[in-house]
N, C-alpha and C positions, 0 to 999 in steps of 0.2 A: 556253223557258219565260219568261213575262213577269215583269217586276220585282215586281208585286204578288203573284203566285203564289210567286215565289222567296222573298220575305220572309215568306210564310205558312208554307212548308215548312222553312225554315232553323231557326227556333226549335224545331220539332217534332223535327228531327234532333238538335239539341243535347240536348234532353230525353231522347231515346232513347239517345244516347251515354252520358249520365250514368247512366241506369238500367242499361244494359249493364255498365258498369264496377262500379258499386256492388253489383248483384245477383250477378254472377259472381265478384267478389272475395270476397263472403260465402260462396258455395258452395265455392270453393277452400279458404278458411280452415276451413270446417266439416268438409270431408273430411279435411283435414290434421290437425286437432286430434282428431277422433274415431278416428284410426288406421286408417281404411278404405282408405287409399291402397295398402295391400298387396294388396287384392282387385282382380282384373282389371277387373271392371265399373266400379268406382269410379275406377280409374285412367283408363279411357276417358271416364267422365263428367267428370273433372277436365280431361282434354285437350279435350273439347268445351266446357267452361266457359272454358278458356283461349282457344279460338277465338272464343267469344262475347265475351269480355272484349276481345280484339283488335279485334273489330268496333267496339266503342265507343271504344276508345283509339287505333285506327289507321285502320280503314276509313272510318268516318264523318268524322273530321277530314280525310281525303283526299278524300272524296266532296263535302264542302262547297265547296272551291275548284273542283272539277270542275263542280258545279252553276252556279257563278258564271261559269266559263269563263276560267281563268287562262291567260296566255301562257307556254308552256314549250317545250322541245325535243320533237321527235316521239317519240324513244325514251324520254325521261323521262315523257311522257304514257302511253305503253304500259306502262312499269314501274308507275306508280301504279295504273293500271287492273288490272294483274295482281295487285296486292296484294288488291284488293277481290274479284276472282274466286277467288283462292287460299283465302280464308277461307270462302267458300261451298262450294267443292269439299272443303275439309278437313272441314266439318260433315257433308257427305254420306258421306265415307269413314269418319269416326269413328262415325256412326250405324250404318253397315253393320258395322263392327267390333264395336260393342255388341251388335247382333242376332246375329252369329255367336257371340260369347262366351256369350250366354244360351242359344243353341241347343246349344252344347257342354255347358253345365251340365246340361241336361235329357237330352241324347242319350247322353252318357258320364259319368254322375255319379260312378262309382267311380274312373275314371282321369283325371278332369278336372284335379285338382291337379297330377298328374305331367305331364300334357300341356301345360297352360298354366302354364309356369314363369315366374318373375319376369323372367328374362333374355329369354325369347321374347316376353313381354308388352311390354317396353320396345322391343324390336326392331320389333314390329308398330306401336307408337305412332309410332316414328321413321319407319317406312315410310309410314304414313298421311300425315304431314306432307311428306315428300319427294315422294311421289306427287302430292299436291295442288299443291306448288310447280311441279313439272315440267309438269303438265297446264295450269296456269294461265298460264304464260309462253310458250305456243305462239304467241300473236299476235306476240311480239317477233321470231319467226323467219319471218314473212311472211304469216301468216293475219290480216290486218288491212285496214282501208280505206286506200287510197292517197290521201293529201291533197296530195302533190307539193310539200311545203315542210318545211324543217328546224325552223322555229319556227312553232308553231300555237297556236290558241286551244283548249285542251284540254277536251274533253267526252267522257264515257264512250261514249255511243252514236254519237258522231261518228267515233270512231277504231276501236272494236271492231267487227269484222265481224258482221253479222246471221247469216250462215251458221255462224260459229263458235259463237255463242250458242245457235242453234236446233239445228243438227245435232250439234255436239260436246257442249255443256254440257247441253242439255235432253234430246235423244234418246239420247245415249250415256252421260252421267254422272249423269243425274237419274232418268229413267224405269226403266232396267234395275235399278239398285240398289234403287229403290223397290219394284219387283215382287219382287225377291229378299227384301228385308226383310219384305214382306207375307207371303210364303210361309213364312219362318222363324218369324215370330211366330204364324202360324196353327198351325204344327207344335207350337210351345211350348205354346200354349193347349190344343190337343187332347190333348197328352201329359200335361200337368199335371192336366187335368180327368179324364182316364181314370185316372190314378194315384190321385187323390183319391177317386174313386168306388170304386175297388178297396179303398181303405183306410177306407171309411166305418165308423165304430164302433170303429176300431182306433187307439188313441193310441200314437204312436211317432215315432221320428226321421224315418222316411220320409214320413209324412203332414205333419209340420211343415216338412220340407225343400221339398216340392212346393207347400205353401201359400205359403211365402216366395217361391219362384220365380214363382208365378202372380201375386202382388201386385206384385213388382218388374217383371215383364214388362208388366203392365197400365200401370204408371207410365211405363215407357219407350216403350210404344206411344203414349201421350198426347204425349210429346215428339216422336215421329215424325209424328203427325197434325198437330200444330201447325206442324212444319216444312213439311209438304205444303201446309197451308192458307195459310201466309205466303208461300211461294215460287211456288206454282202460278199464281196470277193474273198475276204478272209474265211468266212464261214463256209463258203462253197468249196474252197480248197481243202479245208479241214474235213468236210463231209466226203469229198471224193477220196481223200487219203484214208478215211476211216472205213468206207465201204469197199474200197479197192486196195487191199493190202499190197498187191503187186505193183500198184501205180504209186510211185514216190514223187510227191510235189517238191521241186527244188527249194532248198532253204532260202535262197534269195527271193523267190516268189512269195514265200510265207512272210519274209521280212518286209517286203513291199506292201503286202496286205496289212501288216501290223502298223507300218508307218502311215498308210492311208487312213486306217481307223483312228490313229492319233490326230491326224490332220483335220478330221471332222470337228474336233474341239476348237481348232484355230479358225475354221471357216465360218462357224455359226455367228460370231460377233460381226462379221462383215455383212451377213444377211440382215441382222438386227439393225445395224447402223444405216443401211441403204434402203430397207424395205418397211420398217416400222416407224411411222411418223414421229411419235413421242421420243423415241430413242435417237432418231435422226436429228431432231431439233436440239436435243440436249447435247449431242456430240458437236453440232454446229456452234452452240453457245460456248462450249469448252474451247473449241478451236479459235473462236473470235477472242475469247478472254486471253488465251495464251499468246495469240498473235498481237493483240492490243498491248499486253504487258511487255512483250519484246520491243514493240515500237516505242512504248513509253520509256523503257529503260534506255533504248538507243538514243531517244530524244534527250533524256536527262544527261546521258554521257556527253552528247554533243554540246548541250548547254553548259555543262561543267567545264568542258574543254575550251569553249569559247570564252567563258568567264575567266578561266585561267590565263588564256592568251591575252585577253584585254588587260587583266591585272599586271601581267608581265610587261606589256607594252607601255602601260601607264607608269609603271615603276621605272622603266628605262627612260621615258620622257622626263619624269621628275628628276631623275639622276642627272640627265643631260642638262636640264635647266639649272640645277644646283651647281654643276661644274662650270657652266657659262657665267653664272653670277659670281662665282669665286674668282674666275679668271678676270672678269671686269673689275672687281674690287682690287685685285693685285695690280692691275694696270694703272688704276687711279692712284693708288698709293705710290707707285714708282714715279708718276708724274709729279 
């Protein structure tokens, strides 16, 4: 990538990193304060928000020096690239876990709470992260490009094997989970719609339950669609370049694909804040609190200023009165 293109994309990556950190920190805080962390789905959403937060605070700061091409050790370069891959794989695994959780909520509503206990929930979250870490560091054990030097100019696509990205990440860890998630959400929508039609005109807990499940599933499908839209262009370009050696994808197009994949982590909090009621309400409370505190501080400043002005005026009046009294006494003495 040329120097002009580099200095065009670097500020965009910095802006994306800041947006990722601020947005996902707000989501984590919102779920924590509203007490929804006890619910499995929101636990997975927070885990996904943590992954997106790490994209902004860790992955992008690592990606910037890789774009520039810093000199580092061969295995140090592989390790940094592994961090970037791990967060993408973690997002896929957590999205799949969310889809399975919503499927269980609809498929076994009566035994769901006993099946998905808090202990099992945290075990699944831990397994998601461990699995992502193990699969992401496979290149360190040999599946990488051989550069024949211990100290190299580290760039992601220079050291990570194209076959690893296409065969393993795209064909094995991206497309199959995507197909499975699509099937699970289709089942969820068909089931909830069937139950809602069966309960038309009947006001009860069952109808309310399936309405909530349908709305939440629709919001989570939007998160999934955004993930596909943001990541698919990059994988398609890598696949085309891998299977067509004579066809060279412009580096600027690859960089746009990378930037789009990073932007996915900044977009997710917007979906959570506008589409998921509990997070939306928590964000509103935060805004009201901040706005109220600003108004209160401004009011206190105004009161302080008014009191200061009153004291100044009072002091001036008292001084004037004393001066008049002194003048009157002097006049009396002269007489």
